[in-house]
C-alpha positions in Angstrom: 0.0 0.0 0.0 2.9 2.4 0.8 4.6 1.6 -2.5 1.5 2.1 -4.7 0.5 5.2 -2.8 3.7 6.9 -4.0 2.4 6.5 -7.5 -0.9 8.1 -6.7 -0.8 10.5 -9.7 -0.6 7.6 -12.2 -4.2 6.8 -11.4 -7.4 8.9 -11.1 -9.4 7.3 -8.3 -11.5 5.2 -10.6 -9.8 1.9 -9.9 -7.4 0.4 -7.5 -6.6 -3.1 -6.3 -4.4 -5.8 -5.0 -3.8 -9.6 -5.3 -2.2 -11.6 -2.6 -1.0 -15.2 -2.4 -0.8 -17.4 0.8 -3.5 -15.4 2.6 -5.9 -18.4 3.4 -3.7 -21.2 4.8 -6.7 -22.6 6.8 -8.6 -23.1 3.5 -5.6 -23.8 1.3 -7.4 -26.7 -0.5 -10.5 -24.7 -1.2 -11.2 -22.2 -4.0 -11.9 -18.8 -2.5 -14.6 -17.0 -4.4 -14.7 -13.3 -4.0 -18.0 -11.9 -5.3 -19.5 -8.5 -5.9 -23.4 -8.3 -5.6 -25.6 -5.4 -6.5 -28.3 -6.4 -4.1 -29.4 -9.2 -1.7 -31.7 -10.5 -4.4 -28.8 -10.9 -6.8 -26.9 -12.6 -4.1 -29.7 -15.1 -3.5 -29.9 -16.0 -7.2 -26.2 -16.5 -7.5 -25.9 -18.5 -4.3 -28.5 -20.9 -5.6 -26.1 -21.7 -8.4 -23.1 -21.8 -6.1 -24.8 -24.2 -3.7 -25.9 -26.4 -6.5 -22.4 -26.8 -8.0 -20.1 -26.6 -4.9 -19.7 -27.8 -1.4 -19.5 -24.5 0.5 -17.5 -24.9 3.7 -17.6 -21.2 4.7 -19.6 -18.2 3.5 -19.1 -14.7 4.9 -19.1 -11.0 4.1 -15.6 -9.8 3.4 -14.8 -7.5 6.3 -14.1 -3.8 5.4 -13.7 -0.6 7.3 -15.2 2.8 6.6 -13.0 5.0 4.4 -14.2 8.5 3.5 -13.1 8.3 -0.1 -14.8 4.9 -0.8 -18.5 5.3 -1.5 -21.3 3.2 -3.2 -19.6 -0.1 -2.6 -21.4 -3.2 -3.6 -22.1 -6.2 -1.3 -18.8 -8.1 -1.1 -19.0 -11.8 -0.2 -16.5 -14.6 0.2 -17.0 -18.4 -0.2 -14.6 -21.2 0.4 -15.7 -24.0 -1.9 -14.9 -27.4 -3.5 -16.6 -28.8 -6.6 -19.4 -31.3 -5.8 -17.9 -34.7 -6.8 -21.0 -36.0 -8.6 -21.3 -32.7 -10.6 -17.6 -32.9 -11.5 -17.8 -36.5 -12.6 -20.9 -35.9 -14.7 -19.3 -32.9 -16.4 -16.3 -35.0 -17.6 -14.1 -31.9 -17.0 -11.0 -31.4 -15.1 -11.5 -29.7 -11.7 -9.9 -26.4 -13.0 -12.0 -26.4 -16.2 -15.1 -27.0 -14.1 -14.3 -24.0 -12.0 -13.6 -21.8 -15.0 -17.0 -22.7 -16.6 -18.9 -22.1 -13.4 -17.2 -18.7 -13.0 -17.9 -17.8 -16.6 -21.6 -18.9 -16.2 -22.2 -16.6 -13.2 -20.3 -13.6 -14.7 -22.1 -13.8 -18.0 -25.6 -15.0 -17.1 -26.3 -13.7 -13.6 -27.1 -10.0 -13.5 -25.8 -8.1 -10.5 -23.2 -10.8 -9.5 -19.6 -10.8 -10.5 -16.9 -13.3 -9.3 -13.7 -11.3 -9.3 -11.4 -13.8 -7.7 -11.5 -17.6 -7.8 -8.1 -19.1 -6.9 -6.8 -21.3 -4.1 -5.1 -19.7 -1.1 -5.1 -16.3 -2.8 -7.5 -13.4 -3.4 -8.1 -10.2 -5.2 -9.3 -7.0 -3.4 -10.3 -4.2 -5.7 -12.8 -1.4 -6.3 -13.4 2.2 -7.4 -10.9 4.5 -5.6 -7.2 5.1 -5.3 -5.4 1.9 -4.4 -4.2 3.1 -1.0 -7.8 3.8 -0.1 -8.9 0.4 -1.4 -6.2 -1.3 0.6 -7.4 0.5 3.8 -11.1 -0.3 2.9 -10.3 -4.0 2.6 -8.2 -4.0 5.8 -5.2 -5.5 4.0 -2.9 -4.7 6.9 -4.6 -7.8 8.6 -3.5 -10.2 5.9 -0.2 -12.0 5.4 0.9 -13.3 2.0 4.1 -14.3 0.2 3.3 -12.5 -3.1 1.6 -9.1 -3.5 0.7 -7.1 -6.5 -0.9 -3.7 -6.6 -2.4 -1.4 -9.3 -3.8 2.1 -9.7 -6.1 2.4 -12.7 -6.6 5.4 -15.1 -9.5 4.0 -17.3 -9.7 5.4 -20.8 -11.9 3.2 -22.9 -14.1 1.6 -20.3 -16.0 2.9 -17.3 -14.5 2.9 -13.9 -16.5 0.4 -11.9 -15.7 -2.1 -9.1 -15.4 -5.2 -11.4 -13.3 -3.2 -13.9 -10.4 -2.4 -11.5 -7.2 -4.5 -11.6 -6.1 -7.2 -10.9 -8.1 -9.4 -13.2 -8.1 -13.0 -12.1 -9.1 -16.5 -13.1 -8.2 -19.5 -10.9 -4.7 -18.7 -9.5 -3.8 -16.3 -12.3 -3.9 -12.5 -11.7 -2.9 -9.7 -14.0 -2.2 -6.1 -13.4 -1.6 -4.1 -16.6 -0.4 -0.7 -17.6 -1.1 0.3 -21.2 -3.6 -0.2 -24.0 -3.7 -3.0 -26.5 -4.9 -2.6 -30.1 -5.4 -6.4 -30.6 -8.4 -6.8 -28.2 -10.9 -7.8 -30.9 -8.7 -10.4 -32.5 -7.6 -11.8 -29.1 -11.2 -11.9 -27.8 -12.6 -13.6 -30.9 -10.0 -16.4 -30.7 -10.6 -16.9 -27.0 -14.4 -17.0 -27.3 -14.1 -20.0 -29.6 -12.7 -21.9 -26.6 -15.4 -21.0 -24.1 -14.1 -17.8 -22.6 -16.6 -15.0 -22.0 -15.1 -11.6 -22.6 -17.8 -9.6 -20.9 -15.9 -6.6 -19.6 -14.7 -5.1 -22.9 -11.2 -4.6 -21.4 -7.8 -5.7 -22.6 -6.6 -6.8 -19.2 -9.4 -9.4 -18.9 -8.3 -10.8 -22.3 -4.6 -10.9 -21.3 -5.6 -13.0 -18.2 -7.5 -15.5 -20.4 -4.6 -15.7 -22.9 -2.2 -16.9 -20.3 -4.8 -19.4 -18.9 -5.4 -20.8 -22.4 -1.8 -21.1 -23.4 -0.4 -22.5 -20.1 -3.3 -24.4 -18.5 -5.1 -25.6 -21.6 -2.2 -25.9 -24.1 0.5 -26.8 -21.6 3.0 -24.2 -22.9 5.9 -23.1 -20.6 6.0 -19.5 -19.5 8.8 -18.9 -21.9 6.8 -20.1 -24.9 3.7 -18.3 -23.7 5.7 -15.0 -23.5 7.1 -15.7 -27.0 3.4 -15.9 -28.2 2.1 -12.8 -26.4 5.1 -10.6 -27.1 6.6 -12.4 -30.1 10.0 -11.4 -31.4 10.0 -9.3 -34.6 10.4 -11.4 -37.8 13.9 -10.0 -38.4 14.9 -11.3 -35.0 13.3 -14.7 -35.7 15.3 -15.0 -38.9 18.6 -14.6 -36.9 17.7 -17.4 -34.4 19.2 -20.9 -34.5 17.2 -23.4 -36.6 15.4 -25.3 -33.7 14.4 -22.1 -31.9 13.4 -20.4 -35.2 11.0 -23.2 -36.1 9.4 -23.2 -32.7 8.8 -19.5 -32.7 7.5 -19.6 -36.3 5.1 -22.4 -35.2 3.8 -20.3 -32.3 3.3 -17.3 -34.6 1.4 -19.5 -37.1 -0.9 -21.5 -34.6 -1.5 -18.7 -32.1 -1.1 -15.6 -34.2 -4.4 -14.3 -32.9 -3.0 -14.2 -29.4 -0.2 -11.8 -30.2 -0.8 -8.7 -28.0 -0.1 -5.5 -29.9 0.2 -2.0 -28.4 1.9 -0.6 -25.4 1.8 -2.7 -22.2 3.6 -3.7 -19.1 2.1 -6.5 -17.1 2.7 -8.6 -14.0 1.3 -12.1 -14.0 0.8 -13.5 -10.5 0.6 -17.2 -9.8 0.9 -19.5 -6.8 4.4 -20.4 -7.8 5.8 -16.9 -8.6 5.4 -13.9 -10.8 6.2 -12.9 -14.4 6.7 -9.3 -15.5 6.7 -8.4 -19.1 6.9 -5.4 -21.4 5.7 -5.1 -25.0 8.3 -5.8 -27.7 9.3 -2.2 -28.3 8.9 -1.1 -24.7 6.3 1.6 -24.9 5.5 1.3 -21.2 8.1 1.7 -18.4 9.0 -1.1 -16.0 11.8 -1.4 -13.5 12.9 -4.5 -11.5 15.0 -4.9 -8.4 16.2 -7.6 -6.0 17.4 -7.7 -2.4 18.1 -11.0 -0.8 15.2 -13.4 -1.6 12.9 -10.5 -2.6 12.0 -9.5 -6.2 10.4 -6.1 -6.8 8.8 -4.8 -10.0 7.2 -1.5 -10.5 6.4 1.2 -13.1 8.8 3.5 -11.4 12.0 2.9 -9.4 10.8 5.2 -6.7 7.9 2.8 -6.0 10.4 0.1 -5.2 12.7 2.3 -3.1 9.7 3.4 -1.0 9.6 -0.1 0.5 13.2 -1.3 -0.3 15.4 1.8 0.1 18.7 -0.1 -0.7 18.1 -2.8 -3.4 21.2 -4.8 -4.3 20.4 -4.8 -8.0 18.2 -2.5 -10.1 17.6 -2.9 -13.9 15.2 -2.0 -16.7 14.1 -5.1 -18.5 14.3 -5.1 -22.3 11.1 -5.1 -24.4 9.6 -8.6 -24.6 12.1 -10.0 -22.1 10.3 -11.5 -19.1 11.4 -11.1 -15.5 10.5 -14.4 -13.8 10.5 -14.8 -10.0 9.9 -18.3 -8.7 9.4 -19.6 -5.2 12.3 -21.5 -3.6 12.1 -25.2 -4.7 9.7 -24.4 -7.6 11.1 -25.1 -11.1 8.4 -23.5 -13.3 5.4 -21.2 -13.1 
């Protein structure tokens, strides 16, 4: 909260949020559904679906505190759930795909209800306001996690509303994004062929689904997923060694519609670590730093130094070159 507050002027109060991993150790094997409701009636309708498809081991309102700058908040609820075994078996889906389809169903078909976080032992906290106020509102000082991301939004093409704030999440993936992509329509059309519902009309939602599709559904490594999203220029591909050249050409051919064009810097959060990435020609700023076991990434170096005054190493990643931070003992994202 202290770090993102320093970058207050990069946002305009219409969106702020955080994602945190490791915050629910007592329910580590459960999916934590964070849900916005417009009213009690909308909650009742969505809960009928949730109870029909999941075993709900805990259901509660997410505790908040009064913050003068935060007004007109929706009802904010939290459920710790596991798929009902008979439903899961009948669906013939993997557990994660079952979760994704249930989340998509509620978010696209149930008015006044929006699941904005659905991973295990992690959660997103976001809304309309400056991020430091959103953090205070959600009482984030009472949580402990091993990975945190934060974002202040300055919406340009879509309205500022609670569901539109960053991070965007699906399962354990979370994305915070600075920039604006021009490939939204092509990206969304491709994803919708595979069951994704792009209901928010925003590029950050699409980026989240791209990584889910490439890595969870197609089994690509993070390096190959990055080479798809921020593909090297053709002249760079021509200079590669033969084996690598053929692989990258194949990705450009098969997944060409998932190439992300336009200025962007993103941080992808997962249970195993984070990946930070710029667009190929670096139209958005991003700085990385390390100290001891800690990795920091921010839009500005000052944001890092606010919470780590003396980093051991500071660098500016090249365009299209990922910064990957893994937990100790973990070999891949």
